[in-house]
Structure formats: C-alpha cells, structure tokens
C-alpha positions as CSV (number, residue, x, y, z in Angstrom):
1,M,-17.3,-41.3,53.4
2,L,-18.7,-38.2,55.1
3,Q,-17.6,-36.0,52.3
4,R,-19.4,-38.1,49.7
5,L,-22.5,-38.1,51.8
6,L,-22.3,-34.4,51.8
7,I,-22.1,-34.1,48.1
8,V,-25.2,-36.1,47.9
9,A,-26.8,-33.9,50.4
10,A,-25.9,-30.8,48.4
11,V,-27.2,-32.2,45.2
12,A,-30.5,-32.8,47.1
13,Q,-30.4,-29.2,48.4
14,A,-29.9,-27.8,44.9
15,R,-32.8,-29.8,43.6
16,R,-35.2,-28.4,46.1
17,G,-34.4,-25.0,44.6
18,G,-36.3,-22.1,46.3
19,D,-34.3,-18.9,47.1
20,F,-31.0,-20.8,47.5
21,T,-29.1,-19.2,44.8
22,G,-26.0,-18.0,46.5
23,V,-23.1,-20.3,47.4
24,N,-20.5,-20.5,50.1
25,F,-17.8,-22.9,51.0
26,G,-15.1,-23.1,53.7
27,I,-11.5,-24.7,53.9
28,R,-9.9,-25.6,57.2
29,G,-6.1,-25.4,57.4
30,A,-3.8,-26.4,60.3
31,D,-4.2,-23.1,62.1
32,F,-6.6,-21.1,60.1
33,V,-10.0,-21.2,58.3
34,L,-11.1,-19.8,55.1
35,L,-14.6,-18.8,54.2
36,A,-15.7,-17.7,50.6
37,A,-19.3,-16.7,49.7
38,E,-21.4,-15.0,47.0
39,T,-25.1,-14.1,48.0
40,G,-26.9,-13.8,44.7
41,H,-30.5,-14.1,45.1
42,R,-33.2,-15.4,42.7
43,K,-37.1,-14.8,42.7
44,G,-38.7,-16.8,39.9
45,P,-36.4,-16.6,36.6
46,L,-34.6,-13.6,37.9
47,Q,-31.4,-13.3,39.7
48,Y,-30.3,-10.3,41.7
49,A,-26.7,-9.6,42.2
50,A,-25.5,-8.9,45.8
51,D,-22.6,-6.7,46.7
52,G,-21.3,-9.4,49.0
53,S,-21.4,-7.1,52.1
54,G,-23.4,-9.7,54.0
55,A,-21.9,-12.9,52.7
56,I,-19.4,-13.3,55.7
57,R,-19.8,-11.8,59.0
58,R,-17.4,-11.8,62.0
59,V,-19.5,-12.6,64.9
60,D,-16.7,-13.0,67.6
61,A,-12.9,-12.3,67.8
62,G,-12.3,-16.0,66.7
63,A,-15.5,-16.7,64.8
64,V,-16.8,-16.0,61.3
65,L,-20.3,-16.9,59.9
66,S,-21.5,-17.3,56.5
67,C,-25.1,-18.1,55.6
68,V,-26.9,-19.2,52.4
69,G,-30.6,-18.3,52.2
70,H,-32.8,-15.4,53.1
71,Q,-30.5,-12.5,53.8
72,G,-32.7,-10.8,56.1
73,E,-32.9,-13.8,58.3
74,A,-29.1,-14.2,58.0
75,D,-28.6,-10.7,59.1
76,D,-30.9,-11.5,62.2
77,L,-29.1,-14.6,63.1
78,A,-25.6,-13.1,62.8
79,A,-26.6,-10.1,65.0
80,F,-28.1,-12.4,67.6
81,L,-25.1,-14.6,67.5
82,R,-22.7,-11.6,67.9
83,E,-24.7,-10.2,70.8
84,S,-24.9,-13.4,72.5
85,L,-21.2,-14.0,72.4
86,T,-20.5,-10.4,73.5
87,A,-22.7,-11.0,76.4
88,Y,-20.9,-14.2,77.3
89,R,-17.4,-12.7,76.9
90,L,-18.4,-9.7,79.2
91,D,-20.0,-12.2,81.9
92,A,-17.3,-14.9,81.8
93,G,-14.3,-12.7,81.1
94,R,-13.2,-14.7,78.2
95,S,-14.5,-15.7,74.8
96,C,-16.8,-18.4,74.2
97,P,-15.1,-21.8,73.2
98,S,-15.4,-22.8,69.6
99,K,-17.3,-26.0,70.2
100,A,-19.9,-24.2,72.3
101,I,-20.3,-21.5,69.5
102,A,-21.0,-24.3,67.0
103,H,-23.4,-26.1,69.2
104,F,-25.3,-22.8,70.0
105,L,-25.5,-21.9,66.2
106,R,-26.8,-25.4,65.5
107,R,-29.6,-25.2,68.2
108,E,-30.6,-21.6,67.1
109,I,-31.1,-22.7,63.5
110,A,-33.0,-25.8,64.6
111,D,-35.2,-23.9,67.1
112,R,-36.1,-21.2,64.7
113,R,-37.4,-23.8,62.2
114,R,-39.0,-25.8,64.9
115,T,-40.9,-22.9,66.5
116,D,-42.1,-21.1,63.2
117,G,-42.4,-23.2,60.3
118,N,-42.5,-20.1,58.2
119,T,-39.0,-19.0,59.2
120,P,-36.9,-18.8,56.0
121,E,-34.5,-21.5,55.7
122,L,-30.7,-20.9,56.4
123,R,-27.6,-23.1,55.8
124,A,-24.5,-22.0,57.7
125,L,-20.8,-22.3,57.7
126,L,-19.0,-21.4,60.9
127,G,-15.2,-20.9,61.1
128,T,-13.5,-20.7,64.3
129,V,-10.0,-20.5,65.7
130,D,-9.1,-20.8,69.5
131,D,-6.5,-22.5,71.7
132,E,-7.7,-25.8,70.3
133,G,-7.0,-24.9,66.7
134,A,-9.1,-24.2,63.8
135,A,-12.5,-25.5,62.9
136,L,-15.0,-25.5,60.3
137,T,-18.7,-26.3,61.2
138,W,-21.4,-27.1,58.6
139,V,-24.9,-26.6,59.6
140,D,-27.9,-27.4,57.3
141,E,-31.5,-25.7,57.5
142,S,-32.8,-28.5,60.0
143,G,-29.9,-28.0,62.4
144,A,-27.9,-31.0,61.4
145,R,-24.3,-30.4,62.1
146,A,-20.8,-31.7,61.0
147,D,-17.3,-30.6,61.8
148,L,-15.4,-30.8,58.6
149,P,-12.0,-30.0,56.7
150,Y,-14.0,-28.3,53.9
151,G,-17.7,-27.9,53.2
152,A,-20.2,-26.0,51.1
153,H,-23.8,-24.8,50.7
154,G,-25.8,-23.5,47.8
155,V,-26.6,-23.8,44.2
156,G,-22.8,-24.5,43.3
157,A,-22.1,-26.8,46.3
158,P,-22.0,-30.1,44.5
159,L,-19.4,-28.8,42.0
160,V,-17.3,-27.0,44.7
161,L,-17.3,-30.2,46.9
162,G,-16.2,-32.2,44.0
163,L,-13.3,-29.7,43.4
164,L,-12.3,-29.7,47.0
165,D,-12.5,-33.5,47.3
166,E,-9.9,-33.6,44.6
167,A,-7.5,-30.7,45.7
168,Y,-7.8,-30.6,49.4
169,S,-4.9,-31.3,51.7
170,P,-4.7,-30.9,55.5
171,S,-1.2,-29.4,54.8
172,L,-2.5,-26.5,52.8
173,N,-1.1,-23.1,53.8
174,R,-2.9,-19.8,53.5
175,D,-1.7,-19.0,50.0
176,E,-2.6,-22.3,48.7
177,A,-6.1,-22.3,50.4
178,V,-6.8,-18.8,48.7
179,D,-5.6,-20.1,45.3
180,L,-7.9,-23.1,45.7
181,A,-10.7,-20.9,46.7
182,R,-10.1,-18.6,43.7
183,T,-10.1,-21.6,41.5
184,C,-13.5,-22.7,42.8
185,L,-14.9,-19.3,42.2
186,D,-13.6,-19.2,38.8
187,V,-15.2,-22.4,38.0
188,L,-18.6,-21.2,39.4
189,R,-18.2,-18.0,37.3
190,R,-18.1,-20.1,34.1
191,R,-20.7,-22.8,35.1
192,Y,-23.3,-21.0,36.8
193,A,-25.1,-17.7,36.5
194,L,-23.8,-16.4,40.0
195,A,-22.4,-12.9,40.8
196,V,-19.3,-14.4,42.0
197,D,-17.4,-11.1,40.9
198,A,-18.9,-9.8,44.2
199,A,-17.7,-12.9,46.1
200,R,-15.6,-12.4,49.3
201,I,-12.8,-14.5,50.6
202,V,-12.1,-14.1,54.3
203,V,-9.2,-15.7,56.2
204,L,-9.4,-16.1,60.0
205,D,-6.4,-17.2,62.2
206,A,-5.5,-16.7,65.8
207,T,-4.4,-13.0,65.5
208,T,-6.2,-11.7,62.3
209,C,-9.5,-11.8,60.2
210,R,-8.6,-10.3,56.9
211,E,-10.4,-10.2,53.6
212,V,-8.5,-11.3,50.6
213,T,-8.8,-9.1,47.5
C-alpha cells in the first residue's frame, strides 16, 4: 500500500514541474543499498546535461546521499551533513547510527523550507549500512520521511517505481540489483529526455562504497 501511495506522490511531484528534471532511485538489499541518479537540469524548455559528479555523495563511512532539485542547495546540504557527521564521530568516538542520520536529514530539509520559503526545494534518498543492516530513507521537499525497500524522486519517478514494484525482491543480490538499476536507466533513456548516459550507480555495504561502471 505504501509503495502505491509513493507512486501517486511521484506523479503529483512530476506535475508540479519546476527545476526537477533529474531522477534518482534506490534499492535496499539484505546487506547493501544501491543508489542510482542522474542530475539533468531544465530552465524553461531547455535541458542541461550534468556530468553526474554531484548526483550521489558519500557523507559518512556508512551513508550515501542523493538529491533531486537545485544542485547548489544539494551541494550545501551534503557538505553540512558530512561536516556534522564528522564532528559527531570525533566527539562520540563512533559513527552516528543510521536512524539518527535519517532523522537529522529529514529535520534539516524541513527546517530549511520552514525558515526560508525561498530556499530551493530538495528531495533526497539516503542509503545507510550499519550494525542493524541496510536502510533506504526517502525524504520529500517538505521533510516527510519513509523507510523503504525501494524509492525514487524526480521526473521519471512514477515509471521507475512501476518497474521496481514489479521486479523488486528482498532477496536480490548485488548483481541483480545493479542489473535492475540498469534496466530502469535504459527505460528512462528511451522514455524521457534525460542525460542518463551520465548517470551514476553506487553500491554501499558494510565494508565498501563502490561505483558501478
């Protein structure tokens, strides 16, 4: 039921338009999380291809972040989150728990919109892995949050969610998740004017964070 509601929300987001022309999505496995993202940007009728370098950012040893929206604001949010988590680790002598990172991200996005209505909107996916396992957190521009097996934001989100709804299984291994992500990107390439050739796929587990080429 929650996944169906997210598809409806994704359709509503797409209809609102604005600068949300990129797309990101995530897949949670038993002991890993995958994020895929493309950050094409549109002003009026023109779309600008992005190189993908800022599409997915590692903000802590066990956390990766991907935002759809204004990339300057996304860079600022990622830098703030990274600095905050580094300060926590130095002070506490350990990494911040995944649930606390997700809550902090949700609150920061909500607070930025609440304190300054002119702040560009962001929608985020957070992938984390710690002693409690892998987690994927979906956060929208208002700070609404959900912990999901898979999720998506952006112009192609309704299509991606439909594909993931049919193909996802909790028992997916890394290779199967990567193949599924590539299938989603291929469909986006054919259905939308997105620069998915510059898309990135990143897989995070307990020991590594690697980009899939």
